[in-house]
PLY file of the C-alpha trace (Angstrom):
ply
format ascii 1.0
element vertex 192
property float x
property float y
property float z
element edge 191
property int vertex1
property int vertex2
end_header
12.44 -13.67 -17.55
10.18 -16.60 -17.30
8.62 -17.93 -14.55
8.17 -21.37 -14.11
4.16 -22.94 -13.89
2.67 -23.65 -11.18
-0.21 -24.45 -12.42
-1.17 -28.90 -12.55
-3.49 -28.47 -14.66
-4.08 -30.98 -17.73
-6.76 -28.31 -20.00
-3.47 -26.30 -19.92
0.23 -25.63 -20.93
2.81 -22.96 -20.51
5.57 -22.08 -23.41
8.45 -20.25 -23.41
9.43 -19.28 -26.91
13.23 -18.99 -26.84
13.79 -15.81 -29.55
11.22 -12.98 -27.65
11.04 -14.55 -24.00
7.37 -14.62 -24.49
5.71 -17.09 -22.07
2.68 -18.22 -24.38
-0.23 -20.32 -22.86
-1.52 -23.20 -24.78
-4.81 -25.02 -24.05
-6.77 -27.35 -25.96
-8.93 -25.38 -27.27
-6.64 -23.21 -29.21
-5.75 -26.85 -30.96
-9.79 -26.79 -31.28
-9.97 -23.68 -33.03
-6.74 -24.93 -35.22
-3.83 -23.37 -33.77
-0.38 -24.51 -33.91
0.40 -26.83 -31.44
3.70 -25.04 -29.51
5.38 -28.03 -29.52
5.43 -27.42 -33.73
6.77 -23.93 -33.26
9.67 -24.99 -31.39
8.31 -23.50 -28.23
9.74 -25.38 -24.60
7.26 -26.59 -22.22
7.45 -25.28 -19.03
7.10 -27.70 -16.56
5.03 -27.28 -13.20
6.42 -26.49 -9.54
6.03 -29.88 -8.27
3.84 -29.77 -5.39
6.94 -31.15 -2.67
8.84 -27.67 -3.25
5.85 -25.26 -2.98
5.42 -27.10 0.42
9.12 -26.69 1.03
8.44 -22.96 0.45
5.56 -23.17 2.72
7.51 -24.67 5.63
10.62 -22.66 5.00
8.97 -19.02 5.53
6.71 -20.49 8.78
10.24 -21.10 10.32
10.78 -17.67 9.53
8.19 -16.46 11.35
7.71 -14.76 14.92
4.48 -14.60 16.02
3.65 -17.37 17.69
-0.08 -17.42 17.17
0.72 -16.67 13.32
3.29 -19.26 13.21
1.42 -22.07 15.21
-1.71 -21.71 13.11
0.49 -21.31 9.99
1.79 -25.13 10.32
-1.44 -26.23 11.26
-3.18 -25.23 8.20
0.22 -27.43 5.78
-0.70 -30.51 7.60
-2.73 -32.81 5.72
-4.58 -32.68 2.04
-5.20 -28.84 1.57
-2.50 -27.09 2.74
-1.86 -24.78 0.23
-5.54 -23.46 0.21
-5.44 -22.85 4.10
-1.99 -21.27 3.80
-3.64 -18.72 2.35
-6.53 -19.02 3.83
-4.63 -18.05 7.28
-2.40 -15.88 5.44
-5.53 -13.15 5.05
-5.66 -13.44 8.58
-2.19 -11.72 8.99
-1.52 -9.00 6.65
1.56 -8.22 7.01
3.27 -12.00 6.50
0.81 -12.45 3.63
2.41 -9.35 1.94
5.97 -10.75 3.12
5.04 -14.09 1.80
4.30 -12.66 -1.88
7.82 -11.37 -1.76
9.24 -13.98 -0.30
7.80 -16.64 -2.57
8.18 -14.61 -5.71
11.89 -14.58 -5.23
11.78 -18.11 -4.81
9.97 -18.74 -8.39
12.27 -16.76 -9.58
15.43 -18.73 -8.49
13.84 -22.07 -9.81
13.31 -20.46 -13.14
16.64 -19.32 -13.61
17.46 -22.68 -13.02
15.50 -24.09 -14.98
16.98 -21.91 -18.07
20.68 -22.83 -17.04
18.73 -26.12 -17.35
17.79 -25.71 -20.55
20.68 -24.32 -22.00
19.26 -20.88 -22.29
21.79 -18.70 -19.65
25.49 -19.15 -19.44
25.62 -21.17 -15.69
27.88 -17.98 -14.59
25.20 -15.58 -15.04
22.35 -17.29 -13.64
24.86 -18.13 -9.92
24.99 -14.32 -10.23
21.34 -13.66 -11.13
20.43 -15.95 -7.90
22.76 -14.37 -5.60
21.48 -11.31 -6.11
17.92 -13.19 -5.34
18.47 -14.31 -1.40
15.58 -15.13 0.33
13.60 -11.63 1.37
14.20 -11.20 5.07
11.74 -10.72 7.80
12.55 -8.14 10.29
9.44 -7.68 11.43
8.71 -11.40 11.15
11.35 -13.34 11.91
14.98 -13.76 12.99
16.22 -14.31 17.38
13.09 -13.19 19.86
14.61 -10.32 21.84
13.26 -11.24 25.75
13.86 -8.19 26.49
12.24 -6.01 23.95
9.27 -8.68 24.70
9.00 -8.06 28.09
8.79 -4.23 27.36
6.35 -5.24 24.95
4.11 -6.71 28.16
5.05 -3.93 30.38
3.59 -1.55 28.13
0.57 -3.10 27.01
0.09 -3.96 31.26
-0.05 -0.18 32.15
-2.60 0.79 29.12
-4.21 -2.39 30.61
-4.02 -1.41 33.97
-3.43 2.37 34.28
-2.67 3.87 38.27
-3.74 0.33 39.19
-0.48 -1.25 37.92
2.38 -1.75 40.74
6.25 -2.41 39.99
8.00 -5.61 41.90
11.19 -5.59 41.78
13.99 -8.35 41.94
16.95 -9.38 41.20
19.09 -12.12 38.78
22.08 -12.48 37.54
21.61 -9.54 35.15
20.97 -7.77 37.58
18.23 -6.50 39.79
15.20 -6.10 37.50
11.61 -3.44 37.83
8.48 -5.72 36.16
5.15 -3.75 36.50
3.01 -6.43 37.78
-1.34 -5.81 38.75
-2.44 -5.37 41.52
-4.29 -8.02 43.17
-7.10 -5.85 44.35
-7.62 -4.65 40.97
-10.04 -5.84 38.15
-10.51 -5.99 34.65
-12.71 -3.08 33.77
0 1
1 2
2 3
3 4
4 5
5 6
6 7
7 8
8 9
9 10
10 11
11 12
12 13
13 14
14 15
15 16
16 17
17 18
18 19
19 20
20 21
21 22
22 23
23 24
24 25
25 26
26 27
27 28
28 29
29 30
30 31
31 32
32 33
33 34
34 35
35 36
36 37
37 38
38 39
39 40
40 41
41 42
42 43
43 44
44 45
45 46
46 47
47 48
48 49
49 50
50 51
51 52
52 53
53 54
54 55
55 56
56 57
57 58
58 59
59 60
60 61
61 62
62 63
63 64
64 65
65 66
66 67
67 68
68 69
69 70
70 71
71 72
72 73
73 74
74 75
75 76
76 77
77 78
78 79
79 80
80 81
81 82
82 83
83 84
84 85
85 86
86 87
87 88
88 89
89 90
90 91
91 92
92 93
93 94
94 95
95 96
96 97
97 98
98 99
99 100
100 101
101 102
102 103
103 104
104 105
105 106
106 107
107 108
108 109
109 110
110 111
111 112
112 113
113 114
114 115
115 116
116 117
117 118
118 119
119 120
120 121
121 122
122 123
123 124
124 125
125 126
126 127
127 128
128 129
129 130
130 131
131 132
132 133
133 134
134 135
135 136
136 137
137 138
138 139
139 140
140 141
141 142
142 143
143 144
144 145
145 146
146 147
147 148
148 149
149 150
150 151
151 152
152 153
153 154
154 155
155 156
156 157
157 158
158 159
159 160
160 161
161 162
162 163
163 164
164 165
165 166
166 167
167 168
168 169
169 170
170 171
171 172
172 173
173 174
174 175
175 176
176 177
177 178
178 179
179 180
180 181
181 182
182 183
183 184
184 185
185 186
186 187
187 188
188 189
189 190
190 191
């Protein structure tokens, strides 16, 4: 299935051969070499994905990121000029998020390609709708969704236990949910 091009270069373009499904690169060099222009061969130009659509994908992805630090850094990365490069650079620091981004991005590009095929009247609308429905945005189970405050508290307690060990004292408190025990570091202890 062809993908919509995201390449905004003026030096080359992408074309679809509707007979074979092959996506063909065209560049001015080919013309200089006497190659026939894809338009004369009946190929269909694949328009680049508008940058505002790519930007919206980044925004949508960031909204799903649970890690507050990663989310904050990614939000900052997409502010202003150079957003796409900074976004990709920031993802280098978060390997799992980077892989999740690729899955998310690929799904969005596939759905756009299907929509383009419908717009070009190359595939049936009903078949396209089924194909799109089969490609929802991937769930970022570990990276998205609601925060579980109880799990966060357990994780913090484990971190504190590792950090302070035997010096950790447990404080009891009561709340609307009943009594709770919260580990707190001893006031006299110091981090080592």
